[in-house]
N, C-alpha and C positions, 0 to 999 in steps of 0.2 A: 722487494718489500717499496711500496710507491706511497709518499705520503706527499700529496700535492704535487708540485713540481721536482722533488727531489725524489731518486731512484738509487736504491741500493742493494745488494745480494750478499746472503750475510753477513750482516751491516753489525759492526761491534762500535758502541755509543757510548759516549760518556755519560755516565750520571749527573746531574743537577745535586751538586751537595754544598750546603751553607758553608761560608767561608772556605771554598776549597775552588769550586771551578770558577773564579774569576776571568777577566779576558786572557792575562799573560797564561795562566794554566789550560786554557781551552787551546790558545794557540799552539802551545808545547805538545799538546795532546794531539791535535789537527795534524802537525808536522809526523807523528810518530802513527798517525796511519788512523785514528778514531774517524768514521765514518760521517758519526753525528754528533754535535756536541750542545749541550745544556747549560744556560746560565745556571748562578745560585737560585733557589726559589725567592722572589721577590714579594715581600708584603704589599696586597694592593691598597694597604690603608695608607702605607708610607707611599705610594706612587702618586695616589691624589692628593695628598698633601704636600706634595714637594719634597720628602727628606731627603736630603743629601744624598746619604747611602742608598739609599733603595732607587733614586735617578741614575745614581753612577752604575748601577749596576745593568742600565738599559745598553750601556756604550758596548758598540760590537764593532768588529772589523773583519773588511773582507776575506782576511786569509783564512778566517776560522770556518767558513760556510761549509755547507749550511749547518745551519745553528738555530737552536728555538729559545725563546725565552719562557721561564716557566716562573707562574705568578701562583697566589695562594691568599684566601681569604675563605670568610663565611657569609658576606652579605652581597647579596646578588646586585644591588645599584652598583656597588663599591667596586665588586670585580669586573661588571662592565666597563665602566670607566676607565679601570686599570689595565683591562686586556686590549681597549683602544688607543692608550698611551704605549702600550707594548708594542702594537703593530705600528703603529707610528715610527719606531725604534728600526723596523726594518728587518725583522728575524725571518726566516724561513717558515717558520709556523710557531703556534703559542701553544703551551704546554700547561695544564691546570695541574697543581699536586692537590691530589686527594690521598696522601700516603703517608706525610709526615707524622709521625707517632709522638713528638717531644710534647709535652704538656703544657707549655705556653702556646704552642700552635693550638694544641685538640681543645685548651680551654677557651678559645676564640669563635671556639664552632667553625674550626677550619681544617686543613688537612684531613689525616685519618678520622675525624671526628663524623666526616660525612658519611661515614661509611654505615654508622647507624640511622643515614636519611637518604636511602639510596632516592626516593623522590626529588627530594632536594638537590642531591648531586646532579642528577638529571635537568633539572629546573635549570640551573647555574650552567650547565654545559650548554643547553639549547642557547640560554641568552647569548653567552659568548659566541657562540657559532653563529647565530643571528647578527651579530653586533660586528665583526670582523672580516675582512675579505680576504682571508688566509684559512689554511686548515688549524684547527684545532685538536691538539691531541690531549688525552688523560693520562698520568700515572697513578697508580693506586694500589691495595694490599689487597689480600682474599678475603678479609671482613675485619672487624673490629676485635673478635677473640674466635679460637677454635671452636668455639660452639655457634659463632654466627656466623657462618663462611658464607657471603653471599656474590662472590665474585662473576657467579655464571651471569645471574640475574642483572648485576650492574654491567655487564660487558654489552649484554642484550640492548639493555635501556640507553646507555652510552652512546651506541653505533644507531639507535632507532634516531637519536636528535643529530647526528650528524658528525659525532668524534670520527676523526681520520685514523687514528690507531690508538694502543691502548698498551700501555708500560704496566707489567703487573710486578711487583715486590712481592716475591711468592713467601711472605709472612703474613701473619696477622699484626692488627697494631698491639696487640698486649704483649707480644713477643719482641718488638724493638729490634734489636739487633741479634736477640739471643737465639739458641737453638737453630737447626738446621732448615733452609729455605724449602719447601716445597715444591718441585718442578713438575710433578706430576699434575699440578691445575692447568699447566700450559696447554697441553693436547685437547682436554676438556673445555678450555676456554674456545681454542679455535674451533671445536665443533659447534660453536652458537652464533659466534659472528664470523664475519667475512672480512670485517677489517685487517690490518695488520696487529698481531699480537707480539710482544717484546718482552723477554723474558729479564729479570732482574732480581741478584740474589744470591748470593755464595759463588759468583763468577770470579774466580782469583787467579787462574793460571790457562796458560794456553789449552790445556788439555780440558780445563772445565767448558772453555768456549766450544770446542769439539762436542763433548759431551751434551752440552747443552744443545747444540743444533742436531745432533743424531739422536737423541732420545725425547726431544719433546717437539721437534717441527717448528720451531719459533721462528718468527718471520727477521729478528733481530737478538741481539745478546746484548745488555748494558753492564758495564763495567762501575762499579763505585768506587768505596775504600781501597780497592786495592790498586788502583792504578796511583794515590797518592803516594809522589815521588817515585814512581814508578810508571812513567807514562811508555814507556819501551813496550808493555804489556800487550799494546794494540798491535804495534809490528810483530812482535812475536808470535801472538795468537794468529797472526794471517798467514806468517809463514808457515806454523804449523797444519793451519787446515788446507794450504796449497799443496803440500809436500807428505804431511803425515810425519816426517824428522822431527825430532826435539830439537827445539830451538836452543843455539848455544847461549852460555850466559854471557849479558852487556859486559863488554871490557870496562875494566873500573877508571880509566879515563876519558872513556864515552860519559860513565854516568856523573861524572865531576864536571867534566865539561858543560852537558846538559843542564846540572844545578844549576851552574854559574849563567848560562844560558837565559834560564827560566826566573833568575834574579835579576839579572839584566831587563828583561821585558818588564818585571814586576816595577823596578826604578823607573820605566818610561810613563808607566801610569798614575805612578803615588808618590806623594812625597816620600825621601828617601829613609827617615825613619820610621814613618808607617811601615813601607815597604820592607825594610830589614826585619822590622819585628812580626810583621804578620808571616812572613816566609820561613820561620824559624821551624813551623811544623811540618816543613818538606826535606829537613836534612836527614832526619831518620831512614825515610824511606830510598832515598837519593845514595845514601850512603850504607844501608842494611846489606851485609855478608860481605863487606870490603875489611880486609886485615887491619885489627886496630883501629876501626874505626870512632870510639869510643872518645878517644882524645882528640880527636878532629872536632868532633861533633860538639864538643864540651868548648872548644876554643871558639867556634863560630856562633855559638849561640850567645856567646858574651859580647861580640864585636858588633859596631855600632855603623861602619862604615865600610861601602863595598868592596875598593883597594884591600883592605886588610883581609876580608873573607876571601876575596881572589887569590891573595897571595898566600894564605893560609892552605886554602884547597889544592892549589898547583903545587905546593912542597909536599901534601899528600899524596896527592897523584904522583911526585917523584920518587917519594918513600915506598910505593907499591911497587912499582918499575923495579927500583933496583932488589927488592925483595924478590920478583917473580925471574930476575937476570940471576941470583943467588941460587 
């Protein structure tokens, strides 16, 4: 798959996720094998109004490359200005979010709302392609509802105006995250466009990654929620693709050490209190499957300082060592 100067084969990508794919998490996923990572989606209105949290999301690090900045919005002029600001931050390409299904985004005629207006989606994409000197990609869904699946027409329209790649979350907007993603649309889309087509939706295991490539011919696979607290998934999926052998479970001490490494990165980029509080959503993923993890998790989500969190999690690792020896 080629997007501008970025080339990956059998690429496994980290999906953009609000309040999840901040810089530290992207770096951790990159260390574990993610081929391309995406920022959280960034409000175009927030960028042009210099909103602090929106501007903060533009911050990139050399270690995470290749990286894409994703923006969303419904106003063409605002999106163009936001795209220019994103381009100035120096990503490898810019991604437009036409897939977010949540009400407060759709209500602003942004995200998946544009699936009801393919011509507006096309015009907005063209304007951004013309405005920035780097590849522009799009992430979207199959359609607004099961009765209005428009993805084949949309794919052609976006390719016509210069979109460099298309990621498809294989659900409709009305499904949200419910129901099964319908991967059968990926080969249909690939028949009507020549740009790379990236599969997203229900990619949760190494086996899912292989099945996605084998059954759909996708140019790359994008992992979202399954990577939260489990960045090891990228490495394990690559091992499975290469060998066909079921990957071994991640050792408990590696999970705990990576959890702490991730938290230390958060502390480098955010004030301690904010970093500690925002990180709490990750403990469930990192500790999942570990014996008696609920006790350790209940403790660390109440703690306010890194030192005490580190002490408790390393104590938990020692407890698991004792169990395995016994």
